C-alpha positions in Angstrom: 18.4 2.8 112.4 19.5 3.1 108.7 21.8 0.5 107.5 23.9 3.3 106.1 25.6 5.8 106.6 23.5 9.7 106.1 23.9 13.0 105.4 22.9 15.3 108.8 22.1 18.5 106.5 21.7 20.5 109.7 24.7 21.1 111.9 25.9 24.2 114.1 28.8 24.5 115.1 30.0 28.2 117.7 33.3 28.8 119.4 31.8 32.2 121.2 35.4 32.9 121.8 35.6 33.5 118.5 32.8 34.8 117.6 29.8 37.2 119.2 26.5 35.2 119.6 24.2 37.4 121.5 21.4 34.6 121.9 23.4 32.6 123.6 23.1 35.0 126.7 19.8 33.9 126.4 19.9 29.8 126.7 23.1 28.8 129.3 22.6 25.4 127.9 24.1 25.9 125.0 26.5 28.7 125.7 29.8 27.4 125.3 31.5 26.3 122.8 30.2 23.7 120.4 32.6 21.8 118.5 34.0 19.1 116.2 35.1 16.6 118.5 31.9 16.7 120.9 29.2 16.4 117.5 30.8 13.4 116.6 31.2 11.8 120.5 27.1 13.0 120.0 26.8 11.0 116.7 27.2 7.5 118.6 26.5 5.4 117.0 24.8 6.9 113.8 27.3 6.8 110.6 27.3 10.9 109.5 29.5 10.2 106.4 28.4 13.9 105.0 27.2 16.8 107.2 25.7 20.5 106.2 26.6 23.1 108.7 23.7 26.7 108.9 24.7 29.5 110.1 24.4 30.4 113.7 23.2 33.7 114.2 26.3 35.4 115.1 26.4 38.7 114.9 25.2 40.2 111.2 29.1 42.3 110.9 30.8 38.5 111.5 28.9 36.8 108.3 32.5 36.4 106.1 34.1 35.5 108.7 32.3 32.2 109.8 31.3 31.3 106.6 35.8 31.4 106.7 36.9 30.3 109.7 33.9 27.3 108.7 35.3 26.3 105.5 38.5 26.1 107.4 37.4 23.1 109.5 36.9 20.6 106.2 41.3 20.7 106.9 39.8 18.9 110.1 36.9 16.8 109.0 36.1 15.7 105.3 32.6 15.4 105.7 31.5 18.8 106.0 29.9 18.8 102.4 28.4 22.4 102.7 27.5 25.4 104.4 24.7 27.6 104.8 26.1 30.8 105.3 24.1 34.5 106.7 23.3 37.5 104.9 21.6 40.6 105.2 19.1 40.1 102.4 17.1 42.6 103.5 18.7 45.4 102.4 17.8 43.9 98.7 19.9 44.7 95.5 22.4 46.1 97.9 23.2 42.4 99.7 25.3 41.7 96.2 28.6 42.5 96.9 28.2 40.5 100.6 26.6 37.4 98.5 29.8 37.2 96.1 32.2 36.9 98.7 30.5 34.3 100.5 29.6 32.5 96.8 32.8 32.5 96.0 33.9 30.3 99.4 33.1 26.9 97.2 31.3 24.8 100.6 28.4 27.7 100.5 25.4 26.6 99.1 22.9 28.1 100.0 22.2 31.5 103.1 20.0 32.0 105.9 18.7 34.7 107.2 16.5 34.0 110.1 12.8 35.1 110.1 11.6 33.5 113.7 13.0 36.0 115.7 11.1 39.2 113.7 8.2 40.6 115.4 6.8 41.4 112.0 5.4 38.4 110.7 5.3 40.0 107.4 9.1 40.4 107.3 10.0 38.7 104.0 7.5 40.4 102.0 9.3 43.5 102.2 10.9 44.3 99.1 13.7 44.8 99.5 14.3 41.2 101.8 12.1 40.0 98.4 14.6 41.6 96.2 17.5 40.6 98.4 16.2 37.1 97.5 15.8 36.9 94.1 19.2 37.6 93.6 20.8 34.5 95.0 19.9 32.2 91.9 22.8 34.8 90.0 25.4 33.6 93.1 24.0 29.7 92.7 23.0 30.1 96.4 19.9 28.3 98.0 18.1 30.0 100.9 16.7 28.1 104.1 14.2 29.3 105.7 13.7 28.6 109.6 9.8 30.3 110.2 7.4 29.3 113.3 4.5 28.2 111.7 2.2 31.5 112.2 4.7 32.8 109.6 3.8 30.0 107.2 1.1 32.3 105.4 3.9 34.9 104.7 6.4 33.3 103.4 4.2 30.7 101.1 3.8 34.3 98.9 7.4 35.2 98.9 8.0 31.2 97.7 5.5 32.5 94.4 7.4 35.9 94.1 10.8 33.7 93.9 9.8 30.9 91.5 13.3 30.6 90.2 15.1 30.2 94.2 15.5 26.9 95.5 13.6 27.2 98.9 14.6 24.4 101.8 12.3 25.3 104.7 14.0 24.4 108.2 12.0 22.1 111.0 9.0 21.4 109.1 8.7 25.5 109.6 7.9 25.0 113.7 4.5 23.8 114.4 3.3 23.5 117.7 3.4 20.1 118.3 4.0 20.3 122.4 -0.1 21.9 122.2 -0.9 19.1 119.4 -1.7 21.8 117.3 -2.2 21.0 113.1 -3.7 23.9 112.2 -3.5 26.0 110.5 -0.1 24.5 109.7 -1.6 21.2 108.1 -2.9 22.9 105.6 -0.4 25.9 104.9 2.3 23.4 104.8 0.2 21.5 102.2 -0.1 24.9 100.5 4.1 25.3 100.4 4.2 21.8 99.3 2.0 22.6 96.0 5.2 24.7 95.3 8.2 22.5 93.5 10.7 25.0 94.0 11.3 23.6 98.0 11.9 21.2 100.4 11.6 20.6 103.7 13.8 19.5 106.8 12.6 16.8 108.9 14.6 17.9 112.0 13.6 20.5 114.9 10.9 18.6 116.1 11.6 17.4 120.1 12.6 21.3 120.6 9.1 22.1 119.4 7.4 19.1 121.5 7.4 19.0 125.8 11.4 18.5 126.2 11.2 16.4 128.8 8.3 14.0 127.9 7.7 14.4 124.5 7.3 10.0 123.0 7.3 9.0 119.4 3.4 9.2 118.9 3.4 13.0 119.5 5.3 13.7 116.4 4.1 11.2 114.2 1.2 13.1 112.7 3.2 16.6 112.5 6.1 13.5 110.2 3.6 11.9 108.2 1.8 15.1 106.6 4.6 16.0 106.1 6.0 13.4 103.8 1.6 12.8 102.8 2.8 16.5 101.7 7.1 16.8 100.0 7.1 13.0 99.3 10.3 11.2 99.4 11.8 12.4 97.1 11.8 16.5 98.7 12.4 15.9 102.6 15.7 15.6 103.8 17.3 14.7 107.2 18.9 17.1 109.8 19.8 16.2 113.4 19.4 20.4 114.4 22.9 19.5 116.8 23.5 21.1 119.7 20.2 22.6 119.6 18.2 19.0 119.9 20.0 18.0 122.5 18.0 20.7 125.0 15.3 17.6 124.2 16.9 14.6 122.7 20.2 12.7 121.8 21.9 12.5 118.5 21.0 8.8 118.1 17.9 9.3 120.4 16.3 11.7 117.5 17.8 9.0 114.2 16.0 5.8 116.0 12.8 7.7 116.2 13.2 8.8 113.0 13.6 6.3 110.8 10.9 4.2 113.3 8.5 7.0 111.4 9.9 6.3 108.4 8.7 2.4 108.9 6.0 2.7 105.5 9.1 4.0 103.3 10.9 1.9 101.3 14.8 1.4 101.6 15.2 3.3 98.5 12.7 6.2 99.8 14.3 6.4 103.0 17.9 6.5 101.0 16.3 9.3 99.3 15.6 10.6 102.3 18.5 10.3 104.3 21.1 10.8 100.9 20.3 11.8 97.8 18.3 14.5 98.3 20.7 16.6 100.2 23.3 15.5 97.7 21.1 17.0 95.2 19.9 20.4 97.4 23.1 21.4 98.8 25.3 19.5 96.0 27.5 18.0 98.2 
């Protein structure tokens, strides 16, 4: 385990009685409230000094309400350092008023428009979507990329078209860990990492593996490749709670990752667990 408190850059909270999360109906294991008290409990002995909330795919009309609700949670948990909110970037320049409302909330540091569920793998290259993403720096906002590995090639083109935007790749691009498949994810990740405005989250690996039978050895080739591509200065720890609970408990994920980082110096590990998050999300 890390011998210092860490920053978790990927935490979800939801209250189905407050906001509408249609997707939860298809995931019975997660279809109930997941709140602050449960997150604190599930962290166990892991010292989390700050955490970043990431949007939970409530219905789009409630995006601002979600960000405002979570902002209010900082009164109950001052460790809340940032929010990655939801925004309809696909409407192009028309999204500007929504971005302005989100940016008016001090804790909102970035946005995420979920791409993984789009049937069109080139959705992120639609002209209006690209224009919406290109607006983000005007509001001081980064963009979280949540995709499956098959969408990486198109995402590389998106990032090239938006050189002023700070991008964060969630869950290392969701490679097919369960099948042990490395390519073309391996080649495309290296190409993405060559673009200097991208940071990668070490998160979500266990839910891309065999939930019941994964081992650290299953994850190691993927973690090794991410570190080789991005280096210790452009990766961040993410717990992906509570989605990750389908395949692990929180301390087990942290212990697994920390063991995988055994070749890193203490300073490199501190960058991965703390300092990179402070820089990227300004927490």
